[in-house]
mmCIF file of the N, C-alpha and C atoms, coordinates in Angstrom:
data_MODEL
# 
_entry.id   MODEL 
# 
loop_
_atom_site.group_PDB 
_atom_site.id 
_atom_site.type_symbol 
_atom_site.label_atom_id 
_atom_site.label_alt_id 
_atom_site.label_comp_id 
_atom_site.label_asym_id 
_atom_site.label_entity_id 
_atom_site.label_seq_id 
_atom_site.pdbx_PDB_ins_code 
_atom_site.Cartn_x 
_atom_site.Cartn_y 
_atom_site.Cartn_z 
_atom_site.occupancy 
_atom_site.B_iso_or_equiv 
_atom_site.pdbx_formal_charge 
_atom_site.auth_seq_id 
_atom_site.auth_comp_id 
_atom_site.auth_asym_id 
_atom_site.auth_atom_id 
_atom_site.pdbx_PDB_model_num 
ATOM 1   N N  . MET A 1 1  ? 111.422 1.263  38.154 1.00 0.00 ? 1  MET A N  1 
ATOM 2   C CA . MET A 1 1  ? 110.198 1.832  38.506 1.00 0.00 ? 1  MET A CA 1 
ATOM 3   C C  . MET A 1 1  ? 109.494 2.766  37.632 1.00 0.00 ? 1  MET A C  1 
ATOM 4   N N  . ARG A 1 2  ? 108.543 2.875  37.783 1.00 0.00 ? 2  ARG A N  1 
ATOM 5   C CA . ARG A 1 2  ? 107.687 3.534  36.626 1.00 0.00 ? 2  ARG A CA 1 
ATOM 6   C C  . ARG A 1 2  ? 106.864 4.456  37.667 1.00 0.00 ? 2  ARG A C  1 
ATOM 7   N N  . LEU A 1 3  ? 106.735 5.963  36.777 1.00 0.00 ? 3  LEU A N  1 
ATOM 8   C CA . LEU A 1 3  ? 105.739 6.401  37.364 1.00 0.00 ? 3  LEU A CA 1 
ATOM 9   C C  . LEU A 1 3  ? 104.636 7.198  36.231 1.00 0.00 ? 3  LEU A C  1 
ATOM 10  N N  . ARG A 1 4  ? 103.428 6.437  37.036 1.00 0.00 ? 4  ARG A N  1 
ATOM 11  C CA . ARG A 1 4  ? 102.654 7.335  36.068 1.00 0.00 ? 4  ARG A CA 1 
ATOM 12  C C  . ARG A 1 4  ? 101.505 8.780  36.005 1.00 0.00 ? 4  ARG A C  1 
ATOM 13  N N  . LEU A 1 5  ? 101.643 9.573  35.810 1.00 0.00 ? 5  LEU A N  1 
ATOM 14  C CA . LEU A 1 5  ? 100.913 10.891 36.295 1.00 0.00 ? 5  LEU A CA 1 
ATOM 15  C C  . LEU A 1 5  ? 99.655  10.548 35.019 1.00 0.00 ? 5  LEU A C  1 
ATOM 16  N N  . SER A 1 6  ? 98.940  11.520 35.730 1.00 0.00 ? 6  SER A N  1 
ATOM 17  C CA . SER A 1 6  ? 97.664  12.062 35.289 1.00 0.00 ? 6  SER A CA 1 
ATOM 18  C C  . SER A 1 6  ? 97.136  13.322 35.136 1.00 0.00 ? 6  SER A C  1 
ATOM 19  N N  . ARG A 1 7  ? 96.410  13.892 34.694 1.00 0.00 ? 7  ARG A N  1 
ATOM 20  C CA . ARG A 1 7  ? 96.475  15.142 34.587 1.00 0.00 ? 7  ARG A CA 1 
ATOM 21  C C  . ARG A 1 7  ? 95.183  15.804 34.806 1.00 0.00 ? 7  ARG A C  1 
ATOM 22  N N  . PHE A 1 8  ? 94.071  16.576 35.837 1.00 0.00 ? 8  PHE A N  1 
ATOM 23  C CA . PHE A 1 8  ? 92.931  17.008 35.779 1.00 0.00 ? 8  PHE A CA 1 
ATOM 24  C C  . PHE A 1 8  ? 92.827  18.153 35.948 1.00 0.00 ? 8  PHE A C  1 
ATOM 25  N N  . LYS A 1 9  ? 92.702  18.480 35.455 1.00 0.00 ? 9  LYS A N  1 
ATOM 26  C CA . LYS A 1 9  ? 92.501  20.805 35.917 1.00 0.00 ? 9  LYS A CA 1 
ATOM 27  C C  . LYS A 1 9  ? 93.582  21.038 36.183 1.00 0.00 ? 9  LYS A C  1 
ATOM 28  N N  . ASN A 1 10 ? 93.534  21.463 37.406 1.00 0.00 ? 10 ASN A N  1 
ATOM 29  C CA . ASN A 1 10 ? 94.981  22.096 37.987 1.00 0.00 ? 10 ASN A CA 1 
ATOM 30  C C  . ASN A 1 10 ? 95.492  21.197 38.694 1.00 0.00 ? 10 ASN A C  1 
ATOM 31  N N  . PHE A 1 11 ? 95.302  19.645 39.140 1.00 0.00 ? 11 PHE A N  1 
ATOM 32  C CA . PHE A 1 11 ? 96.179  18.832 39.825 1.00 0.00 ? 11 PHE A CA 1 
ATOM 33  C C  . PHE A 1 11 ? 96.434  17.751 39.002 1.00 0.00 ? 11 PHE A C  1 
ATOM 34  N N  . ILE A 1 12 ? 97.058  17.100 39.807 1.00 0.00 ? 12 ILE A N  1 
ATOM 35  C CA . ILE A 1 12 ? 98.451  15.915 39.212 1.00 0.00 ? 12 ILE A CA 1 
ATOM 36  C C  . ILE A 1 12 ? 98.063  14.670 39.997 1.00 0.00 ? 12 ILE A C  1 
ATOM 37  N N  . PHE A 1 13 ? 97.681  13.815 39.283 1.00 0.00 ? 13 PHE A N  1 
ATOM 38  C CA . PHE A 1 13 ? 97.492  12.703 40.425 1.00 0.00 ? 13 PHE A CA 1 
ATOM 39  C C  . PHE A 1 13 ? 99.027  11.611 39.927 1.00 0.00 ? 13 PHE A C  1 
ATOM 40  N N  . GLY A 1 14 ? 99.221  10.476 40.617 1.00 0.00 ? 14 GLY A N  1 
ATOM 41  C CA . GLY A 1 14 ? 100.399 10.000 40.552 1.00 0.00 ? 14 GLY A CA 1 
ATOM 42  C C  . GLY A 1 14 ? 99.977  8.990  41.088 1.00 0.00 ? 14 GLY A C  1 
ATOM 43  N N  . GLU A 1 15 ? 101.186 7.772  40.407 1.00 0.00 ? 15 GLU A N  1 
ATOM 44  C CA . GLU A 1 15 ? 101.049 6.222  41.070 1.00 0.00 ? 15 GLU A CA 1 
ATOM 45  C C  . GLU A 1 15 ? 102.312 5.341  40.762 1.00 0.00 ? 15 GLU A C  1 
ATOM 46  N N  . VAL A 1 16 ? 103.133 5.472  41.775 1.00 0.00 ? 16 VAL A N  1 
ATOM 47  C CA . VAL A 1 16 ? 104.364 4.616  41.509 1.00 0.00 ? 16 VAL A CA 1 
ATOM 48  C C  . VAL A 1 16 ? 104.316 2.803  41.245 1.00 0.00 ? 16 VAL A C  1 
ATOM 49  N N  . LEU A 1 17 ? 105.076 2.626  40.695 1.00 0.00 ? 17 LEU A N  1 
ATOM 50  C CA . LEU A 1 17 ? 104.892 0.917  40.317 1.00 0.00 ? 17 LEU A CA 1 
ATOM 51  C C  . LEU A 1 17 ? 106.302 0.723  40.519 1.00 0.00 ? 17 LEU A C  1 
ATOM 52  N N  . HIS A 1 18 ? 106.604 -0.044 41.192 1.00 0.00 ? 18 HIS A N  1 
ATOM 53  C CA . HIS A 1 18 ? 107.847 -0.735 41.572 1.00 0.00 ? 18 HIS A CA 1 
ATOM 54  C C  . HIS A 1 18 ? 108.157 -2.471 41.924 1.00 0.00 ? 18 HIS A C  1 
ATOM 55  N N  . ASP A 1 19 ? 108.895 -2.933 41.711 1.00 0.00 ? 19 ASP A N  1 
ATOM 56  C CA . ASP A 1 19 ? 109.078 -4.466 41.411 1.00 0.00 ? 19 ASP A CA 1 
ATOM 57  C C  . ASP A 1 19 ? 110.139 -4.859 42.663 1.00 0.00 ? 19 ASP A C  1 
ATOM 58  N N  . LYS A 1 20 ? 109.797 -5.774 43.117 1.00 0.00 ? 20 LYS A N  1 
ATOM 59  C CA . LYS A 1 20 ? 110.331 -6.120 44.968 1.00 0.00 ? 20 LYS A CA 1 
ATOM 60  C C  . LYS A 1 20 ? 112.109 -6.632 44.745 1.00 0.00 ? 20 LYS A C  1 
ATOM 61  N N  . GLU A 1 21 ? 112.357 -6.919 43.350 1.00 0.00 ? 21 GLU A N  1 
ATOM 62  C CA . GLU A 1 21 ? 113.982 -7.252 43.351 1.00 0.00 ? 21 GLU A CA 1 
ATOM 63  C C  . GLU A 1 21 ? 114.875 -5.989 43.120 1.00 0.00 ? 21 GLU A C  1 
ATOM 64  N N  . SER A 1 22 ? 114.044 -4.441 42.681 1.00 0.00 ? 22 SER A N  1 
ATOM 65  C CA . SER A 1 22 ? 114.807 -3.516 42.884 1.00 0.00 ? 22 SER A CA 1 
ATOM 66  C C  . SER A 1 22 ? 114.781 -2.673 43.601 1.00 0.00 ? 22 SER A C  1 
ATOM 67  N N  . GLU A 1 23 ? 114.160 -2.900 45.450 1.00 0.00 ? 23 GLU A N  1 
ATOM 68  C CA . GLU A 1 23 ? 114.104 -2.407 46.423 1.00 0.00 ? 23 GLU A CA 1 
ATOM 69  C C  . GLU A 1 23 ? 115.529 -2.329 46.962 1.00 0.00 ? 23 GLU A C  1 
ATOM 70  N N  . ASN A 1 24 ? 116.434 -3.135 47.170 1.00 0.00 ? 24 ASN A N  1 
ATOM 71  C CA . ASN A 1 24 ? 117.633 -2.456 47.688 1.00 0.00 ? 24 ASN A CA 1 
ATOM 72  C C  . ASN A 1 24 ? 118.462 -1.333 46.869 1.00 0.00 ? 24 ASN A C  1 
ATOM 73  N N  . GLU A 1 25 ? 118.071 -1.418 45.248 1.00 0.00 ? 25 GLU A N  1 
ATOM 74  C CA . GLU A 1 25 ? 118.618 -0.147 44.764 1.00 0.00 ? 25 GLU A CA 1 
ATOM 75  C C  . GLU A 1 25 ? 118.090 1.030  44.531 1.00 0.00 ? 25 GLU A C  1 
ATOM 76  N N  . TYR A 1 26 ? 117.079 0.809  45.513 1.00 0.00 ? 26 TYR A N  1 
ATOM 77  C CA . TYR A 1 26 ? 115.961 2.469  45.895 1.00 0.00 ? 26 TYR A CA 1 
ATOM 78  C C  . TYR A 1 26 ? 116.609 2.309  47.229 1.00 0.00 ? 26 TYR A C  1 
ATOM 79  N N  . ILE A 1 27 ? 116.686 1.898  47.842 1.00 0.00 ? 27 ILE A N  1 
ATOM 80  C CA . ILE A 1 27 ? 117.162 2.233  49.711 1.00 0.00 ? 27 ILE A CA 1 
ATOM 81  C C  . ILE A 1 27 ? 118.830 2.210  49.234 1.00 0.00 ? 27 ILE A C  1 
ATOM 82  N N  . SER A 1 28 ? 119.334 1.745  48.419 1.00 0.00 ? 28 SER A N  1 
ATOM 83  C CA . SER A 1 28 ? 121.058 2.257  48.175 1.00 0.00 ? 28 SER A CA 1 
ATOM 84  C C  . SER A 1 28 ? 120.816 3.722  47.732 1.00 0.00 ? 28 SER A C  1 
ATOM 85  N N  . LEU A 1 29 ? 120.244 3.929  46.512 1.00 0.00 ? 29 LEU A N  1 
ATOM 86  C CA . LEU A 1 29 ? 120.218 5.483  46.277 1.00 0.00 ? 29 LEU A CA 1 
ATOM 87  C C  . LEU A 1 29 ? 119.465 6.023  47.337 1.00 0.00 ? 29 LEU A C  1 
ATOM 88  N N  . LEU A 1 30 ? 118.739 6.222  47.680 1.00 0.00 ? 30 LEU A N  1 
ATOM 89  C CA . LEU A 1 30 ? 117.957 6.630  48.657 1.00 0.00 ? 30 LEU A CA 1 
ATOM 90  C C  . LEU A 1 30 ? 119.370 6.812  49.753 1.00 0.00 ? 30 LEU A C  1 
ATOM 91  N N  . PHE A 1 31 ? 120.348 6.684  50.450 1.00 0.00 ? 31 PHE A N  1 
ATOM 92  C CA . PHE A 1 31 ? 121.305 6.730  51.426 1.00 0.00 ? 31 PHE A CA 1 
ATOM 93  C C  . PHE A 1 31 ? 122.808 7.207  50.580 1.00 0.00 ? 31 PHE A C  1 
ATOM 94  N N  . GLU A 1 32 ? 122.276 7.452  49.079 1.00 0.00 ? 32 GLU A N  1 
ATOM 95  C CA . GLU A 1 32 ? 123.334 7.831  48.461 1.00 0.00 ? 32 GLU A CA 1 
ATOM 96  C C  . GLU A 1 32 ? 123.052 9.129  48.634 1.00 0.00 ? 32 GLU A C  1 
ATOM 97  N N  . LYS A 1 33 ? 121.377 9.435  48.605 1.00 0.00 ? 33 LYS A N  1 
ATOM 98  C CA . LYS A 1 33 ? 121.623 10.834 47.933 1.00 0.00 ? 33 LYS A CA 1 
ATOM 99  C C  . LYS A 1 33 ? 121.066 11.785 49.469 1.00 0.00 ? 33 LYS A C  1 
ATOM 100 N N  . TYR A 1 34 ? 120.547 10.821 50.555 1.00 0.00 ? 34 TYR A N  1 
ATOM 101 C CA . TYR A 1 34 ? 120.322 11.960 51.541 1.00 0.00 ? 34 TYR A CA 1 
ATOM 102 C C  . TYR A 1 34 ? 121.443 11.734 53.181 1.00 0.00 ? 34 TYR A C  1 
ATOM 103 N N  . GLY A 1 35 ? 122.344 10.640 52.993 1.00 0.00 ? 35 GLY A N  1 
ATOM 104 C CA . GLY A 1 35 ? 123.111 10.115 53.580 1.00 0.00 ? 35 GLY A CA 1 
ATOM 105 C C  . GLY A 1 35 ? 122.615 9.440  55.199 1.00 0.00 ? 35 GLY A C  1 
ATOM 106 N N  . GLU A 1 36 ? 124.250 9.068  55.656 1.00 0.00 ? 36 GLU A N  1 
ATOM 107 C CA . GLU A 1 36 ? 123.560 7.913  56.780 1.00 0.00 ? 36 GLU A CA 1 
ATOM 108 C C  . GLU A 1 36 ? 122.971 8.665  57.757 1.00 0.00 ? 36 GLU A C  1 
ATOM 109 N N  . ASP A 1 37 ? 123.556 9.633  58.436 1.00 0.00 ? 37 ASP A N  1 
ATOM 110 C CA . ASP A 1 37 ? 123.135 10.758 59.552 1.00 0.00 ? 37 ASP A CA 1 
ATOM 111 C C  . ASP A 1 37 ? 121.322 11.139 59.015 1.00 0.00 ? 37 ASP A C  1 
ATOM 112 N N  . PHE A 1 38 ? 121.155 10.690 57.653 1.00 0.00 ? 38 PHE A N  1 
ATOM 113 C CA . PHE A 1 38 ? 119.705 11.630 57.567 1.00 0.00 ? 38 PHE A CA 1 
ATOM 114 C C  . PHE A 1 38 ? 118.787 10.233 58.235 1.00 0.00 ? 38 PHE A C  1 
ATOM 115 N N  . PHE A 1 39 ? 119.091 9.270  58.071 1.00 0.00 ? 39 PHE A N  1 
ATOM 116 C CA . PHE A 1 39 ? 118.636 7.813  58.474 1.00 0.00 ? 39 PHE A CA 1 
ATOM 117 C C  . PHE A 1 39 ? 118.465 7.346  59.817 1.00 0.00 ? 39 PHE A C  1 
ATOM 118 N N  . LYS A 1 40 ? 119.964 7.682  60.332 1.00 0.00 ? 40 LYS A N  1 
ATOM 119 C CA . LYS A 1 40 ? 119.755 7.363  61.875 1.00 0.00 ? 40 LYS A CA 1 
ATOM 120 C C  . LYS A 1 40 ? 118.771 8.317  62.793 1.00 0.00 ? 40 LYS A C  1 
ATOM 121 N N  . LYS A 1 41 ? 118.647 9.832  61.934 1.00 0.00 ? 41 LYS A N  1 
ATOM 122 C CA . LYS A 1 41 ? 117.578 10.612 62.715 1.00 0.00 ? 41 LYS A CA 1 
ATOM 123 C C  . LYS A 1 41 ? 116.108 9.956  62.640 1.00 0.00 ? 41 LYS A C  1 
ATOM 124 N N  . VAL A 1 42 ? 116.067 9.299  61.249 1.00 0.00 ? 42 VAL A N  1 
ATOM 125 C CA . VAL A 1 42 ? 114.648 9.022  60.736 1.00 0.00 ? 42 VAL A CA 1 
ATOM 126 C C  . VAL A 1 42 ? 114.730 7.753  62.117 1.00 0.00 ? 42 VAL A C  1 
ATOM 127 N N  . TYR A 1 43 ? 115.510 6.898  61.878 1.00 0.00 ? 43 TYR A N  1 
ATOM 128 C CA . TYR A 1 43 ? 115.552 5.748  62.902 1.00 0.00 ? 43 TYR A CA 1 
ATOM 129 C C  . TYR A 1 43 ? 115.340 5.398  64.262 1.00 0.00 ? 43 TYR A C  1 
ATOM 130 N N  . LEU A 1 44 ? 116.064 7.264  64.716 1.00 0.00 ? 44 LEU A N  1 
ATOM 131 C CA . LEU A 1 44 ? 115.240 7.737  66.287 1.00 0.00 ? 44 LEU A CA 1 
ATOM 132 C C  . LEU A 1 44 ? 113.886 7.950  66.495 1.00 0.00 ? 44 LEU A C  1 
ATOM 133 N N  . LYS A 1 45 ? 112.936 8.527  65.258 1.00 0.00 ? 45 LYS A N  1 
ATOM 134 C CA . LYS A 1 45 ? 111.931 8.848  65.074 1.00 0.00 ? 45 LYS A CA 1 
ATOM 135 C C  . LYS A 1 45 ? 111.127 7.856  64.861 1.00 0.00 ? 45 LYS A C  1 
ATOM 136 N N  . TYR A 1 46 ? 111.521 6.848  64.062 1.00 0.00 ? 46 TYR A N  1 
ATOM 137 C CA . TYR A 1 46 ? 110.559 5.515  64.190 1.00 0.00 ? 46 TYR A CA 1 
ATOM 138 C C  . TYR A 1 46 ? 110.720 5.146  65.717 1.00 0.00 ? 46 TYR A C  1 
ATOM 139 N N  . GLN A 1 47 ? 111.386 5.066  66.041 1.00 0.00 ? 47 GLN A N  1 
ATOM 140 C CA . GLN A 1 47 ? 111.851 4.861  67.550 1.00 0.00 ? 47 GLN A CA 1 
ATOM 141 C C  . GLN A 1 47 ? 110.754 4.449  68.589 1.00 0.00 ? 47 GLN A C  1 
ATOM 142 N N  . GLN A 1 48 ? 110.562 6.660  68.740 1.00 0.00 ? 48 GLN A N  1 
ATOM 143 C CA . GLN A 1 48 ? 109.879 6.939  69.450 1.00 0.00 ? 48 GLN A CA 1 
ATOM 144 C C  . GLN A 1 48 ? 108.897 6.687  68.995 1.00 0.00 ? 48 GLN A C  1 
ATOM 145 N N  . GLY A 1 49 ? 108.101 6.010  68.344 1.00 0.00 ? 49 GLY A N  1 
ATOM 146 C CA . GLY A 1 49 ? 106.816 5.366  67.891 1.00 0.00 ? 49 GLY A CA 1 
ATOM 147 C C  . GLY A 1 49 ? 105.858 5.891  66.730 1.00 0.00 ? 49 GLY A C  1 
ATOM 148 N N  . LEU A 1 50 ? 106.635 6.840  65.488 1.00 0.00 ? 50 LEU A N  1 
ATOM 149 C CA . LEU A 1 50 ? 106.195 7.010  64.763 1.00 0.00 ? 50 LEU A CA 1 
ATOM 150 C C  . LEU A 1 50 ? 105.912 5.863  63.402 1.00 0.00 ? 50 LEU A C  1 
ATOM 151 N N  . SER A 1 51 ? 105.639 5.618  62.334 1.00 0.00 ? 51 SER A N  1 
ATOM 152 C CA . SER A 1 51 ? 105.436 4.942  61.248 1.00 0.00 ? 51 SER A CA 1 
ATOM 153 C C  . SER A 1 51 ? 106.791 5.040  60.333 1.00 0.00 ? 51 SER A C  1 
ATOM 154 N N  . ILE A 1 52 ? 107.375 4.528  59.893 1.00 0.00 ? 52 ILE A N  1 
ATOM 155 C CA . ILE A 1 52 ? 108.283 4.540  59.251 1.00 0.00 ? 52 ILE A CA 1 
ATOM 156 C C  . ILE A 1 52 ? 108.392 5.559  58.310 1.00 0.00 ? 52 ILE A C  1 
ATOM 157 N N  . ASP A 1 53 ? 107.233 5.818  57.364 1.00 0.00 ? 53 ASP A N  1 
ATOM 158 C CA . ASP A 1 53 ? 106.970 6.404  56.296 1.00 0.00 ? 53 ASP A CA 1 
ATOM 159 C C  . ASP A 1 53 ? 107.041 7.742  56.877 1.00 0.00 ? 53 ASP A C  1 
ATOM 160 N N  . GLN A 1 54 ? 105.885 7.815  57.992 1.00 0.00 ? 54 GLN A N  1 
ATOM 161 C CA . GLN A 1 54 ? 106.214 9.038  58.434 1.00 0.00 ? 54 GLN A CA 1 
ATOM 162 C C  . GLN A 1 54 ? 107.154 9.994  59.351 1.00 0.00 ? 54 GLN A C  1 
ATOM 163 N N  . ALA A 1 55 ? 108.010 9.262  60.033 1.00 0.00 ? 55 ALA A N  1 
ATOM 164 C CA . ALA A 1 55 ? 109.258 9.520  60.197 1.00 0.00 ? 55 ALA A CA 1 
ATOM 165 C C  . ALA A 1 55 ? 110.200 10.037 59.172 1.00 0.00 ? 55 ALA A C  1 
ATOM 166 N N  . PHE A 1 56 ? 110.102 9.287  57.768 1.00 0.00 ? 56 PHE A N  1 
ATOM 167 C CA . PHE A 1 56 ? 111.154 9.605  56.795 1.00 0.00 ? 56 PHE A CA 1 
ATOM 168 C C  . PHE A 1 56 ? 110.620 10.759 56.469 1.00 0.00 ? 56 PHE A C  1 
ATOM 169 N N  . LYS A 1 57 ? 109.018 11.060 55.974 1.00 0.00 ? 57 LYS A N  1 
ATOM 170 C CA . LYS A 1 57 ? 108.147 12.434 55.938 1.00 0.00 ? 57 LYS A CA 1 
ATOM 171 C C  . LYS A 1 57 ? 108.994 13.268 57.045 1.00 0.00 ? 57 LYS A C  1 
ATOM 172 N N  . GLU A 1 58 ? 108.293 13.087 57.838 1.00 0.00 ? 58 GLU A N  1 
ATOM 173 C CA . GLU A 1 58 ? 109.029 14.966 58.843 1.00 0.00 ? 58 GLU A CA 1 
ATOM 174 C C  . GLU A 1 58 ? 110.603 14.997 58.555 1.00 0.00 ? 58 GLU A C  1 
ATOM 175 N N  . MET A 1 59 ? 111.475 14.364 58.990 1.00 0.00 ? 59 MET A N  1 
ATOM 176 C CA . MET A 1 59 ? 112.821 14.203 58.210 1.00 0.00 ? 59 MET A CA 1 
ATOM 177 C C  . MET A 1 59 ? 113.320 15.274 57.052 1.00 0.00 ? 59 MET A C  1 
ATOM 178 N N  . LEU A 1 60 ? 112.058 15.109 56.271 1.00 0.00 ? 60 LEU A N  1 
ATOM 179 C CA . LEU A 1 60 ? 112.628 15.518 55.358 1.00 0.00 ? 60 LEU A CA 1 
ATOM 180 C C  . LEU A 1 60 ? 111.831 16.977 54.852 1.00 0.00 ? 60 LEU A C  1 
ATOM 181 N N  . LEU A 1 61 ? 110.950 16.773 55.799 1.00 0.00 ? 61 LEU A N  1 
ATOM 182 C CA . LEU A 1 61 ? 110.076 18.404 56.141 1.00 0.00 ? 61 LEU A CA 1 
ATOM 183 C C  . LEU A 1 61 ? 111.555 19.050 56.969 1.00 0.00 ? 61 LEU A C  1 
ATOM 184 N N  . GLU A 1 62 ? 112.116 18.382 58.203 1.00 0.00 ? 62 GLU A N  1 
ATOM 185 C CA . GLU A 1 62 ? 112.761 19.211 59.064 1.00 0.00 ? 62 GLU A CA 1 
ATOM 186 C C  . GLU A 1 62 ? 114.284 19.661 58.508 1.00 0.00 ? 62 GLU A C  1 
ATOM 187 N N  . GLU A 1 63 ? 114.431 18.921 57.623 1.00 0.00 ? 63 GLU A N  1 
ATOM 188 C CA . GLU A 1 63 ? 116.122 19.584 56.937 1.00 0.00 ? 63 GLU A CA 1 
ATOM 189 C C  . GLU A 1 63 ? 116.194 20.105 55.482 1.00 0.00 ? 63 GLU A C  1 
ATOM 190 N N  . GLY A 1 64 ? 114.394 20.550 55.859 1.00 0.00 ? 64 GLY A N  1 
ATOM 191 C CA . GLY A 1 64 ? 114.439 21.271 54.632 1.00 0.00 ? 64 GLY A CA 1 
ATOM 192 C C  . GLY A 1 64 ? 114.385 20.789 52.663 1.00 0.00 ? 64 GLY A C  1 
ATOM 193 N N  . LYS A 1 65 ? 114.325 19.469 52.562 1.00 0.00 ? 65 LYS A N  1 
ATOM 194 C CA . LYS A 1 65 ? 114.295 18.799 51.716 1.00 0.00 ? 65 LYS A CA 1 
ATOM 195 C C  . LYS A 1 65 ? 113.103 18.833 50.740 1.00 0.00 ? 65 LYS A C  1 
ATOM 196 N N  . VAL A 1 66 ? 112.221 19.257 51.563 1.00 0.00 ? 66 VAL A N  1 
ATOM 197 C CA . VAL A 1 66 ? 110.674 19.337 50.998 1.00 0.00 ? 66 VAL A CA 1 
ATOM 198 C C  . VAL A 1 66 ? 110.306 19.998 51.568 1.00 0.00 ? 66 VAL A C  1 
ATOM 199 N N  . LYS A 1 67 ? 109.292 20.991 50.823 1.00 0.00 ? 67 LYS A N  1 
ATOM 200 C CA . LYS A 1 67 ? 108.093 21.666 51.310 1.00 0.00 ? 67 LYS A CA 1 
ATOM 201 C C  . LYS A 1 67 ? 106.769 20.855 51.390 1.00 0.00 ? 67 LYS A C  1 
ATOM 202 N N  . LYS A 1 68 ? 106.322 22.184 52.117 1.00 0.00 ? 68 LYS A N  1 
ATOM 203 C CA . LYS A 1 68 ? 104.511 21.295 52.982 1.00 0.00 ? 68 LYS A CA 1 
ATOM 204 C C  . LYS A 1 68 ? 103.834 22.166 51.345 1.00 0.00 ? 68 LYS A C  1 
ATOM 205 N N  . ILE A 1 69 ? 102.828 21.490 51.000 1.00 0.00 ? 69 ILE A N  1 
ATOM 206 C CA . ILE A 1 69 ? 102.074 22.165 50.199 1.00 0.00 ? 69 ILE A CA 1 
ATOM 207 C C  . ILE A 1 69 ? 100.637 22.269 50.714 1.00 0.00 ? 69 ILE A C  1 
ATOM 208 N N  . ARG A 1 70 ? 100.069 22.962 50.445 1.00 0.00 ? 70 ARG A N  1 
ATOM 209 C CA . ARG A 1 70 ? 98.763  23.692 50.938 1.00 0.00 ? 70 ARG A CA 1 
ATOM 210 C C  . ARG A 1 70 ? 97.575  22.385 49.978 1.00 0.00 ? 70 ARG A C  1 
ATOM 211 N N  . VAL A 1 71 ? 96.777  22.119 50.628 1.00 0.00 ? 71 VAL A N  1 
ATOM 212 C CA . VAL A 1 71 ? 95.490  21.529 49.812 1.00 0.00 ? 71 VAL A CA 1 
ATOM 213 C C  . VAL A 1 71 ? 94.403  21.644 50.233 1.00 0.00 ? 71 VAL A C  1 
ATOM 214 N N  . ARG A 1 72 ? 93.579  22.015 49.311 1.00 0.00 ? 72 ARG A N  1 
ATOM 215 C CA . ARG A 1 72 ? 92.316  22.497 49.468 1.00 0.00 ? 72 ARG A CA 1 
ATOM 216 C C  . ARG A 1 72 ? 91.163  21.500 49.157 1.00 0.00 ? 72 ARG A C  1 
ATOM 217 N N  . LYS A 1 73 ? 90.401  21.585 50.406 1.00 0.00 ? 73 LYS A N  1 
ATOM 218 C CA . LYS A 1 73 ? 89.186  20.053 50.182 1.00 0.00 ? 73 LYS A CA 1 
ATOM 219 C C  . LYS A 1 73 ? 88.247  21.008 48.908 1.00 0.00 ? 73 LYS A C  1 
ATOM 220 N N  . ILE A 1 74 ? 87.554  19.789 48.540 1.00 0.00 ? 74 ILE A N  1 
ATOM 221 C CA . ILE A 1 74 ? 86.947  20.579 46.988 1.00 0.00 ? 74 ILE A CA 1 
ATOM 222 C C  . ILE A 1 74 ? 85.435  20.097 47.906 1.00 0.00 ? 74 ILE A C  1 
ATOM 223 N N  . GLY A 1 75 ? 84.721  20.274 47.747 1.00 0.00 ? 75 GLY A N  1 
ATOM 224 C CA . GLY A 1 75 ? 83.103  20.421 47.859 1.00 0.00 ? 75 GLY A CA 1 
ATOM 225 C C  . GLY A 1 75 ? 83.044  20.742 48.986 1.00 0.00 ? 75 GLY A C  1 
ATOM 226 N N  . LYS A 1 76 ? 81.317  20.783 49.543 1.00 0.00 ? 76 LYS A N  1 
ATOM 227 C CA . LYS A 1 76 ? 80.994  21.096 50.899 1.00 0.00 ? 76 LYS A CA 1 
ATOM 228 C C  . LYS A 1 76 ? 80.875  19.580 51.867 1.00 0.00 ? 76 LYS A C  1 
ATOM 229 N N  . ASN A 1 77 ? 80.663  19.688 52.906 1.00 0.00 ? 77 ASN A N  1 
ATOM 230 C CA . ASN A 1 77 ? 80.712  18.895 53.820 1.00 0.00 ? 77 ASN A CA 1 
ATOM 231 C C  . ASN A 1 77 ? 79.990  18.857 54.877 1.00 0.00 ? 77 ASN A C  1 
# 
């Protein structure tokens, strides 16, 4: 997996590049880091109709694993 970051003033933009062959390794690392119970809760949220990435993000926030960041809109609409 490669993470490519670029900086523009106070902003950092990122892109993650990965190969399909390593997906099982990534999944194993996530299970090792967060545990089986965490992913059971993610799956329950997924069954309630959320997309899998949204369910994962919400569980990270609920469990206090990450913090929400404030994003300001640039420019006038």
